[in-house]
N, C-alpha and C positions, 0 to 999 in steps of 0.2 A: 594889699604887701605884696611887689615883681615876683615875679613868677620866671623870667626867664636868666638863668642860667648862669654863674655871675663874668664876668671877662667876656660878655661875646657879641654881647649887644649894638654895644658903638667903637672903630676905632678911635674913637679921646674920649673919655672918659673922665666926670671930676667928681670933687668932695661931699657934693649928694647924694650922692651912690660910690659910700663904700666902700663893698666889698668889688663893687666890675670892679672899683680903683688897685684893690688889692688886685684882683687876678690880675686887670691889667698890668699891671707889675713883674711880673711875672713875666711876662712876654717880653715886659724888657732887660731883665735882667736874664734871660734865653739867649738873644741878641746881643748881648752887654758877654756873654758863656761861649758864643760863638763871637767871637770879635777875641777874645783870649786864647780857644783855638788855634785860629788863624793865623792868631800873631808868631807862637811857634817853630815853624817853618818859616813864615817868613822872613824874622831875628836872624832869624839859621844859616838863612843867602843870604842877607838880603845890612844883617845889619842892624843899629837905629838906624833906617838909615829917614823920611824923616817920616813919610805916614809911618813905621811907626811907636816915632817917634808923639809922634798925631793920635795914637790908636790907643798908647796906653798909659796915653795926659785924659784921654777920656773916658776907657775903662776906669782910672782910679777917679775922676770925681765924679761916677757911677755910683762903684764901690762902696764911696765909703757918703759920702749924704742918704741917696735916693733908695739903696740899697739900704742904711744900714737906719733913714727910717721906717719903714716898710721891717722891718725887724721890730723896733719903734712901739707902730701900730698895732703890729696886732702885740705883745707881753702889753704892752701899758694897758691897750685898750680893748681889742677881739677881743682874748687871752681868757681877760678877768668879767665882764658881757656873757661870757657861755657860761660860764661858772656861774655867774648871781641868776640864768632863767633855769640855772639847772637847784639852783637854792630849795633843799627839800628832798629830794629826786636822789637816786643813788646815780652821779655823777662821774663815778669810778675811771672810768672805760674815758672820760674825755676827760677826767687828770689827764689818767699818763697819755692820751693826749699830744695832753697839750707839754707837757711833761718829757713826749719826746719830744717834738717840736721846739721848742729851747737852748735842750738841753745842742740839736741840729745846729740850731744861728748858733751860740756858744763856737761850738766845735770849725762852723761856718768865718765866723771872727779870724777864728786863732789863723785857720788855711789863710783868710786873705790877705794875714799879718802879714809873711813867708813870703804871695807872689808880690806885697804893694813892691815891699822891696826893695825886687827885680822893675817894677816896672818905673818904678822912681828908675834908676842909676837910665831902662834907657829914654823917656821923655825926657833925660837932662842931656844924649847922645852918646848914653858909652855905654860899651860892649860890656852884653852880661846874657845869660844860659839865661833864657823860658825854658826850665825842662819838660815835655812833655807830660811825664808821669804826674807829678804835681798837679800844674793846669785837672788834667786827665783829672783826673782825683775833687778836690774846685766841685769843678763841672760838673762831672757827676752824681754829688756828694747834694750837690744844688738842685739839679734836674731827678734825684727820689725827695724831695724833702717838696717837692714845688706840684710832687704825682703829690704828694699822699695829701696835702693842702686842697687841689680842686677833689680832690677827690672824697675826704672825708671834714675837711673844717670848714669851707668856709660852705657844700651845700647843709652843712649844724646847719651852717651864724644865720643865713637864710632864712634856713624853714625855725630858729626856733629867738631870732633876734625879733624884736619892735623893731617900726619903723621910725619912732620915738627914739629910742636909745643903738638905732643904726645913724638918727640925727647926727644925738649927744659922739659919736663917732667919730661923724666925715667931720665937723670942727673942727674936735681932738687934733683930726688931721694938717685939715687947711692951720690951723694953729702952729703948732710943732716944722711946719712947715717955715712958718713967719716966721722963725726964733734966727737970735741976732746972724750971724752967720749966710746963713742964705734965703737973701732979701725977698731972689727976682720965685725961687718957692710958689710962695700961697699964689702969685697968680698965675703960674704955668697945670698945662690941664698934659702932664705926666709925655712930653716930649722927646726923650732921650730918646738919639739912633743912633746904633753899632754903623761905627765906622770901615769904609771899604777896603779893604784894600787891596792894593792891586796889582794881577799878579805880573810878573815878572820872571822869566827866563834864566837858568841860570845855568845852562853852556859856556 
């Protein structure tokens, strides 16, 4: 098995290295969270102008598809594989970690629903207030969630899972992104990018 830390071997990774792809997704989540944070002052200063509409649309597209797939990759494939790898052993700590991460997924999804309602208005050019505290709570939770997965979950998966199991997880991830409604995803190498908002003087 490869001994490099997940996510840091190449700028673009694919399904043949699923742990690296999961870690690369974390970097893109952080990019999108950065866009969300920049949108707060931009909308306050400029309203739902064209850059704000484009950024809101891009953030919605990412969290509606790629981020959702990422949660599913973990809950449907990675988490069960890890539990199975510990069969016959004392997996109490692992089960506790997985339960905590799954609960955070649900909380992130609930917070996203509230933010998405505002972003949908912005994307349609409607006046809407993107509240800093709401964005900060969402992005802060994601930062803590990602930090825990990088420090605990992915290194554990790299240590415990066989190449055959990783291949199975990678195939499941590919199939998930080929599902109806996202036909181009299976051929993408995770190239979602955040949109840079222009700096405008408000004076």
